[in-house]
Backbone as JSON, one array per atom type, in Angstrom:
{
  "sequence": "MDFFWIWSLIGFALAVIYGSFFEWSVHKFLMHRPFGGFQYAFRAHAVVHHQVFKADHTYHLIHDHDKETIPMAWWNGPVLILLSSIPFVLASWALGQWGLVTGSAIGMTSYYVLYERIHWCMHLPKARRLEQSWLFRRLNGHHLLHHRYMHKNFNVVFPLADLCLGTLMLRAKTRFAQAMGPSVPDVQPQA",
  "N": [[-12.39, 21.16, 21.44], [-12.26, 22.9, 19.29], [-9.54, 23.08, 18.78], [-9.05, 20.61, 17.67], [-10.05, 20.82, 15.05], [-8.4, 22.81, 14.06], [-5.9, 21.53, 14.22], [-6.51, 19.48, 12.48], [-6.73, 20.86, 10.03], [-4.11, 21.78, 9.84], [-2.83, 19.3, 9.67], [-3.88, 18.39, 7.22], [-2.84, 20.3, 5.39], [-0.07, 19.9, 5.78], [0.07, 17.27, 4.92], [-0.41, 17.47, 2.18], [1.87, 18.8, 1.3], [3.87, 17.04, 2.26], [2.98, 14.82, 0.87], [3.78, 15.32, -1.76], [6.55, 14.9, -1.59], [6.59, 12.28, -0.68], [5.3, 10.94, -2.81], [7.19, 11.51, -4.83], [9.46, 10.16, -3.82], [8.6, 7.44, -3.67], [8.04, 7.04, -6.37], [10.53, 7.55, -7.63], [12.4, 5.84, -6.24], [11.22, 3.31, -5.88], [9.57, 2.73, -8.07], [11.09, 3.1, -10.31], [13.38, 1.66, -10.17], [14.7, -1.47, -9.1], [14.27, -2.34, -5.69], [16.24, -3.57, -3.48], [15.21, -6.81, -2.84], [12.67, -6.31, -3.58], [10.68, -6.0, -6.27], [8.25, -5.54, -7.43], [6.91, -2.95, -7.79], [8.69, -1.68, -9.53], [8.65, -3.41, -11.78], [5.9, -3.28, -12.52], [5.63, -0.58, -13.1], [8.01, 0.8, -14.38], [8.84, -1.2, -16.19], [6.44, -2.26, -17.38], [4.32, -0.15, -17.56], [5.76, 2.09, -18.62], [6.65, 0.98, -20.98], [4.38, 0.63, -22.45], [3.22, 3.19, -22.51], [4.65, 5.84, -23.93], [6.42, 8.92, -24.73], [5.54, 9.76, -27.17], [2.92, 9.42, -29.65], [1.88, 7.22, -28.37], [1.58, 7.91, -25.76], [-1.0, 8.37, -25.1], [-3.72, 6.13, -24.56], [-3.73, 3.38, -26.71], [-4.4, 0.68, -27.26], [-7.14, -1.04, -26.04], [-6.88, -3.13, -24.18], [-4.65, -2.42, -22.74], [-5.47, -0.67, -20.85], [-5.58, -1.42, -18.19], [-3.03, -0.97, -17.26], [-2.77, 1.65, -16.59], [-3.82, 2.66, -13.99], [-2.69, 2.12, -10.57], [-2.47, -1.07, -8.91], [-5.39, -2.25, -7.18], [-4.95, -2.58, -4.43], [-2.75, -1.05, -3.84], [-3.28, 1.63, -3.16], [-4.5, 1.7, -0.42], [-2.26, 0.61, 0.96], [-0.17, 2.47, 0.41], [-1.3, 4.8, 1.5], [-1.5, 4.09, 4.21], [1.25, 3.65, 4.82], [2.27, 6.24, 4.32], [1.06, 7.59, 6.33], [2.31, 7.04, 8.71], [4.39, 8.86, 9.84], [2.68, 10.94, 10.63], [0.97, 9.75, 12.47], [2.79, 9.15, 14.49], [3.65, 11.77, 15.14], [1.21, 12.87, 15.98], [0.68, 11.3, 18.2], [2.9, 11.97, 19.81], [2.44, 14.72, 20.19], [-0.08, 14.69, 21.22], [-2.27, 15.4, 19.77], [-4.8, 14.51, 18.0], [-6.2, 15.43, 15.89], [-4.37, 16.13, 14.0], [-3.53, 13.7, 12.76], [-5.96, 12.94, 11.72], [-6.59, 14.99, 9.84], [-4.35, 14.69, 8.2], [-4.69, 12.1, 7.23], [-6.99, 12.42, 5.69], [-5.92, 14.24, 3.88], [-3.77, 12.75, 2.67], [-5.21, 10.63, 1.57], [-6.84, 12.03, -0.21], [-4.83, 13.07, -1.86], [-3.8, 10.71, -3.02], [-6.09, 9.75, -4.4], [-6.48, 11.87, -6.15], [-4.09, 11.68, -7.59], [-4.46, 9.21, -8.94], [-6.75, 9.84, -10.48], [-5.94, 12.08, -12.06], [-3.73, 10.94, -13.41], [-5.01, 8.89, -14.81], [-6.64, 10.41, -16.55], [-4.66, 11.7, -18.01], [-3.49, 9.69, -19.58], [-5.67, 8.59, -20.82], [-7.37, 10.48, -22.4], [-10.45, 12.32, -22.58], [-11.66, 14.72, -23.11], [-12.65, 15.75, -20.71], [-13.99, 17.86, -18.13], [-12.01, 18.47, -16.21], [-9.69, 18.09, -17.73], [-9.63, 20.33, -19.3], [-8.63, 22.41, -17.91], [-6.18, 24.92, -17.06], [-4.27, 24.18, -15.16], [-4.3, 21.36, -15.27], [-3.32, 20.99, -17.89], [-0.7, 21.96, -17.54], [0.3, 20.11, -15.66], [0.01, 17.82, -17.18], [1.82, 18.24, -19.29], [4.13, 18.23, -17.75], [4.13, 15.57, -16.85], [4.23, 14.24, -19.3], [6.81, 14.91, -20.13], [8.18, 13.4, -18.24], [7.72, 10.85, -19.22], [9.33, 10.96, -21.4], [11.86, 11.62, -20.39], [12.86, 9.71, -18.06], [14.18, 10.1, -15.66], [13.44, 12.48, -14.67], [10.93, 14.81, -13.44], [9.18, 13.39, -11.46], [6.88, 13.76, -9.96], [3.28, 13.73, -10.15], [0.96, 14.96, -9.21], [1.59, 17.29, -7.56], [4.21, 19.12, -8.16], [6.15, 20.0, -6.27], [8.22, 18.62, -4.9], [9.8, 17.81, -7.07], [10.72, 20.32, -7.88], [12.14, 21.17, -5.56], [14.05, 19.13, -5.26], [15.59, 19.03, -7.5], [14.78, 17.75, -9.87], [13.02, 18.81, -11.63], [11.77, 19.51, -14.83], [11.03, 21.68, -17.39], [10.88, 21.94, -20.13], [11.63, 20.0, -23.07], [14.95, 18.79, -23.8], [15.84, 18.27, -26.34], [14.32, 18.16, -29.61], [11.43, 16.1, -30.14], [9.12, 13.55, -31.22], [6.32, 14.3, -29.95], [3.4, 13.52, -27.93], [0.16, 14.63, -28.9], [-2.68, 16.81, -28.51], [-5.72, 18.36, -27.22], [-5.36, 18.81, -24.49], [-2.69, 18.67, -24.08], [0.26, 20.32, -23.67], [2.73, 22.07, -25.66], [5.88, 20.88, -25.29], [8.31, 21.14, -26.39], [11.75, 22.18, -27.05], [12.43, 25.66, -26.63], [12.84, 27.91, -29.32]],
  "CA": [[-12.84, 20.69, 20.14], [-11.78, 23.84, 18.26], [-8.16, 22.74, 18.44], [-9.09, 19.43, 16.81], [-10.22, 21.28, 13.67], [-7.17, 23.54, 13.68], [-4.88, 20.51, 13.97], [-6.92, 18.77, 11.26], [-6.33, 21.7, 8.9], [-2.64, 21.72, 9.79], [-2.5, 17.96, 9.16], [-4.22, 18.33, 5.8], [-1.86, 21.11, 4.66], [1.22, 19.21, 5.83], [-0.04, 16.05, 4.11], [-0.29, 17.82, 0.76], [3.3, 19.08, 1.08], [4.56, 15.77, 2.47], [2.55, 13.93, -0.21], [4.63, 15.56, -2.92], [7.85, 14.25, -1.36], [6.32, 10.84, -0.6], [5.07, 10.51, -4.19], [8.49, 11.6, -5.52], [10.34, 9.09, -3.31], [8.08, 6.14, -4.13], [8.18, 6.99, -7.83], [11.95, 7.46, -8.01], [13.18, 4.75, -5.64], [10.56, 2.0, -5.97], [8.92, 2.49, -9.36], [12.05, 3.22, -11.41], [14.53, 0.78, -9.97], [14.43, -2.5, -8.1], [14.7, -1.93, -4.35], [16.58, -4.83, -2.83], [14.49, -7.92, -3.45], [11.32, -5.86, -3.93], [10.68, -5.57, -7.66], [6.88, -5.4, -7.91], [6.62, -1.6, -8.28], [9.56, -1.45, -10.69], [8.13, -4.16, -12.94], [4.59, -2.77, -12.92], [5.71, 0.79, -13.61], [9.07, 1.07, -15.36], [8.89, -2.22, -17.23], [5.18, -2.39, -18.11], [3.66, 1.13, -17.86], [6.59, 2.92, -19.51], [6.77, 0.34, -22.3], [3.1, 0.85, -23.15], [3.0, 4.63, -22.67], [5.87, 6.61, -24.15], [6.14, 10.35, -24.88], [5.0, 10.02, -28.51], [1.47, 9.21, -29.74], [1.49, 6.15, -27.45], [1.32, 8.49, -24.43], [-2.44, 8.14, -24.92], [-4.09, 4.73, -24.74], [-3.93, 2.92, -28.08], [-5.07, -0.62, -27.21], [-8.02, -1.09, -24.88], [-6.4, -4.1, -23.18], [-3.59, -1.78, -21.93], [-6.11, 0.23, -19.9], [-5.26, -1.88, -16.83], [-1.69, -0.53, -16.85], [-2.78, 3.07, -16.21], [-3.85, 2.84, -12.54], [-1.98, 1.15, -9.74], [-3.33, -2.17, -8.46], [-6.39, -1.78, -6.21], [-4.45, -2.63, -3.05], [-1.65, -0.1, -3.66], [-3.78, 2.83, -2.48], [-4.51, 1.54, 1.04], [-0.9, 0.4, 1.47], [0.56, 3.74, 0.34], [-1.9, 5.74, 2.46], [-1.08, 3.66, 5.55], [2.68, 3.94, 4.98], [2.49, 7.69, 4.37], [0.46, 8.12, 7.57], [3.13, 6.71, 9.89], [4.94, 10.03, 10.53], [1.6, 11.74, 11.22], [0.51, 9.02, 13.66], [3.82, 9.37, 15.51], [3.59, 13.18, 15.56], [-0.05, 13.05, 16.72], [0.87, 10.64, 19.49], [3.86, 12.78, 20.58], [1.83, 16.01, 20.52], [-1.39, 14.49, 21.82], [-3.23, 16.13, 18.92], [-5.26, 13.52, 17.04], [-6.69, 16.13, 14.7], [-3.27, 16.11, 13.03], [-3.59, 12.47, 11.98], [-7.23, 12.95, 10.98], [-6.4, 15.86, 8.68], [-3.34, 14.13, 7.29], [-5.29, 10.93, 6.57], [-7.85, 12.97, 4.64], [-5.01, 14.84, 2.9], [-3.05, 11.72, 1.91], [-6.2, 9.9, 0.77], [-7.19, 12.93, -1.32], [-3.67, 13.14, -2.74], [-3.74, 9.47, -3.8], [-7.24, 9.72, -5.31], [-6.18, 12.86, -7.2], [-3.03, 11.08, -8.41], [-5.05, 8.21, -9.83], [-7.67, 10.49, -11.42], [-5.15, 12.87, -13.01], [-2.93, 10.03, -14.22], [-5.95, 8.23, -15.72], [-7.04, 11.39, -17.57], [-3.5, 12.0, -18.85], [-3.26, 8.62, -20.55], [-6.93, 8.25, -21.49], [-8.1, 11.74, -22.48], [-11.83, 12.28, -23.11], [-12.15, 16.11, -23.07], [-13.36, 15.96, -19.46], [-13.85, 19.23, -17.61], [-10.69, 18.54, -15.58], [-8.66, 18.16, -18.78], [-9.69, 21.63, -19.96], [-8.07, 23.43, -17.03], [-4.79, 25.32, -17.25], [-3.44, 23.39, -14.25], [-4.17, 20.01, -15.82], [-2.41, 21.08, -19.03], [0.68, 22.08, -17.03], [0.68, 18.82, -15.07], [0.09, 16.85, -18.27], [3.12, 18.49, -19.92], [5.11, 17.78, -16.76], [4.15, 14.1, -16.88], [4.69, 13.85, -20.64], [8.28, 14.99, -20.1], [8.66, 12.25, -17.47], [7.71, 9.69, -20.1], [10.46, 11.14, -22.32], [13.07, 11.62, -19.55], [12.37, 9.01, -16.87], [14.9, 10.53, -14.46], [12.94, 13.83, -14.37], [9.48, 15.0, -13.25], [8.58, 12.23, -10.8], [5.56, 14.09, -9.41], [2.13, 13.83, -11.03], [-0.05, 15.84, -8.61], [2.09, 18.55, -7.02], [5.64, 18.99, -8.42], [7.01, 20.69, -5.3], [9.43, 17.82, -4.66], [10.64, 17.93, -8.28], [11.34, 21.64, -7.81], [13.1, 21.23, -4.44], [15.07, 18.08, -5.32], [16.38, 19.17, -8.72], [14.36, 16.89, -10.98], [12.01, 19.52, -12.41], [12.11, 19.84, -16.21], [9.9, 22.4, -17.96], [10.86, 21.73, -21.59], [12.55, 18.97, -23.54], [16.28, 19.25, -24.18], [15.9, 18.15, -27.8], [13.0, 17.94, -30.23], [11.0, 14.71, -30.26], [7.74, 13.4, -31.69], [5.56, 14.24, -28.71], [1.95, 13.33, -27.98], [-0.6, 15.84, -29.22], [-4.07, 16.79, -28.08], [-6.15, 19.63, -26.66], [-4.9, 19.0, -23.11], [-1.25, 18.42, -24.05], [0.99, 21.5, -24.12], [3.97, 21.9, -26.41], [7.01, 20.85, -24.36], [9.54, 21.15, -27.2], [12.67, 23.27, -26.68], [12.11, 26.96, -27.23], [13.83, 28.28, -30.34]],
  "C": [[-12.37, 21.61, 19.02], [-10.37, 23.5, 17.82], [-8.09, 21.51, 17.53], [-9.18, 19.86, 15.34], [-9.0, 22.05, 13.18], [-6.07, 22.54, 13.35], [-5.21, 19.68, 12.73], [-6.51, 19.55, 10.01], [-4.82, 21.71, 8.72], [-2.2, 20.38, 9.2], [-2.76, 17.83, 7.68], [-3.17, 19.08, 4.97], [-0.49, 20.43, 4.64], [1.21, 17.95, 4.96], [0.12, 16.35, 2.63], [1.18, 18.08, 0.43], [4.1, 17.78, 1.18], [4.23, 14.79, 1.33], [3.39, 14.1, -1.45], [5.97, 14.84, -2.78], [7.7, 12.73, -1.25], [6.13, 10.27, -2.0], [6.39, 10.46, -4.96], [9.38, 10.42, -5.12], [9.89, 7.71, -3.78], [8.32, 5.99, -5.63], [9.65, 6.78, -8.23], [12.62, 6.18, -7.51], [12.52, 3.38, -5.68], [10.04, 1.69, -7.37], [9.89, 2.57, -10.54], [13.33, 2.44, -11.21], [14.14, -0.3, -8.97], [14.98, -2.04, -6.75], [14.97, -3.2, -3.56], [15.9, -5.97, -3.56], [13.09, -7.54, -3.9], [11.32, -5.29, -5.34], [9.28, -5.31, -8.22], [6.62, -4.02, -8.53], [7.44, -1.27, -9.53], [9.01, -2.15, -11.93], [6.82, -3.59, -13.45], [4.7, -1.4, -13.58], [6.75, 0.95, -14.72], [9.06, 0.07, -16.51], [7.6, -2.25, -18.04], [4.61, -1.03, -18.53], [4.47, 1.96, -18.86], [6.85, 2.27, -20.87], [5.51, 0.55, -23.13], [2.93, 2.32, -23.48], [4.33, 5.37, -22.75], [5.49, 8.08, -24.33], [5.58, 10.71, -26.26], [3.48, 9.78, -28.51], [0.98, 8.1, -28.8], [1.36, 6.63, -26.0], [-0.15, 8.33, -24.08], [-2.75, 6.69, -25.26], [-4.38, 4.41, -26.2], [-4.79, 1.65, -28.08], [-5.86, -0.74, -25.91], [-7.53, -2.05, -23.79], [-5.26, -3.52, -22.32], [-4.16, -0.85, -20.87], [-5.74, -0.13, -18.45], [-3.88, -1.43, -16.35], [-1.64, 0.95, -16.47], [-2.83, 3.22, -14.69], [-2.94, 1.84, -11.83], [-2.97, 0.04, -9.39], [-4.22, -1.67, -7.33], [-5.83, -1.69, -4.79], [-3.31, -1.64, -2.8], [-2.08, 1.13, -2.88], [-3.79, 2.7, -0.97], [-3.11, 1.37, 1.63], [-0.12, 1.72, 1.5], [0.01, 4.76, 1.34], [-1.49, 5.37, 3.88], [0.4, 3.97, 5.79], [2.95, 5.44, 5.12], [1.94, 8.3, 5.65], [1.33, 7.91, 8.8], [3.73, 7.94, 10.56], [3.87, 10.88, 11.22], [1.03, 11.06, 12.46], [1.5, 9.25, 14.79], [3.79, 10.8, 16.04], [2.33, 13.44, 16.38], [0.07, 12.46, 18.12], [1.8, 11.48, 20.37], [3.25, 14.1, 21.04], [0.5, 15.88, 21.25], [-2.49, 15.22, 21.05], [-3.7, 15.21, 17.79], [-5.92, 14.15, 15.82], [-5.64, 16.12, 13.6], [-3.34, 14.87, 12.15], [-4.89, 12.38, 11.18], [-7.1, 13.77, 9.71], [-5.42, 15.29, 7.69], [-3.88, 12.89, 6.57], [-6.21, 11.38, 5.44], [-6.99, 13.54, 3.51], [-4.31, 13.8, 2.04], [-4.0, 10.89, 1.05], [-6.6, 10.74, -0.44], [-6.06, 13.01, -2.34], [-3.62, 11.89, -3.63], [-4.87, 9.39, -4.82], [-7.0, 10.69, -6.47], [-5.09, 12.33, -8.14], [-3.65, 10.12, -9.43], [-5.95, 8.85, -10.89], [-6.91, 11.27, -12.5], [-4.38, 11.96, -13.96], [-3.81, 9.29, -15.23], [-6.32, 9.16, -16.88], [-5.88, 11.74, -18.51], [-3.34, 10.95, -19.96], [-4.52, 8.19, -21.3], [-7.8, 9.5, -21.59], [-9.48, 11.58, -23.13], [-12.45, 13.67, -23.11], [-13.02, 16.35, -21.84], [-13.14, 17.4, -18.99], [-12.47, 19.44, -16.98], [-9.6, 18.77, -16.63], [-8.62, 19.51, -19.49], [-9.06, 22.74, -19.12], [-6.6, 23.7, -17.35], [-3.87, 24.44, -16.39], [-3.25, 21.97, -14.78], [-3.2, 20.01, -17.01], [-0.96, 21.16, -18.57], [1.16, 20.74, -16.46], [0.84, 17.75, -16.15], [1.41, 17.01, -19.03], [4.26, 18.0, -19.04], [5.26, 16.26, -16.83], [4.62, 13.58, -18.24], [6.22, 13.87, -20.7], [8.88, 13.85, -19.28], [8.69, 11.0, -18.35], [8.82, 9.78, -21.16], [11.79, 11.01, -21.56], [12.68, 11.01, -18.2], [13.1, 9.37, -15.58], [14.48, 11.95, -14.04], [11.44, 13.77, -14.09], [8.78, 13.77, -12.66], [7.19, 12.51, -10.24], [4.5, 14.11, -10.51], [1.19, 14.91, -10.52], [0.48, 17.23, -8.29], [3.61, 18.53, -7.12], [6.56, 19.8, -7.5], [8.31, 19.93, -5.08], [10.36, 17.86, -5.88], [11.4, 19.25, -8.26], [12.45, 21.66, -6.76], [14.27, 20.26, -4.59], [15.81, 18.02, -6.66], [15.99, 18.27, -9.88], [13.28, 17.54, -11.85], [12.54, 19.85, -13.8], [10.88, 20.49, -16.83], [9.75, 22.19, -19.46], [11.86, 20.64, -21.94], [13.9, 19.59, -23.9], [16.45, 19.25, -25.69], [14.5, 17.88, -28.34], [12.7, 16.43, -30.28], [9.56, 14.69, -30.74], [6.85, 13.21, -30.47], [4.08, 13.96, -28.97], [1.28, 14.67, -28.24], [-2.02, 15.68, -28.7], [-4.43, 18.1, -27.42], [-5.66, 19.88, -25.23], [-3.41, 18.73, -22.95], [-0.52, 19.67, -24.54], [2.23, 21.13, -24.94], [5.12, 21.97, -25.41], [8.35, 20.82, -25.1], [10.45, 22.29, -26.74], [12.23, 24.58, -27.34], [13.22, 27.34, -28.19], [14.65, 29.46, -29.91]]
}
């Protein structure tokens, strides 16, 4: 039984790391371009979300009816969690260690919930406790730059994949009219 918990912790840690690369891949290859005949994610994200929320003052919700474009559709979460769990199910089966899939399922579910919560707070700020943290400000600046440069900063939760895969951008290349607010850092080029 002790090994179950050890494997669960390993699964959770691996899921957080893997989650960064999974999020990056889904965001870059499904949400920013049509993938074969599958266009749902591209239309919902690149066409609708990015048209409503830009890097200027419209980064924050302006019209209440656009609120529905902030989160993913209700069924996206279960589908993404199931798809992201496949490698962990296979590894657990091969190793005979079911704690691995248990920990990874908790990790991937937590990652997705955190994604939705952080993303919601970024576009609909309300001075929540989360929004006052240094980490949130950094992630918010990271995401703001993605709304300015859609080929950069694909991660929302944990930008490890952006760092490793060459899409990390810390500051804008040129000045622009960026969103402002207490939880939005200055991402303008340094003088």
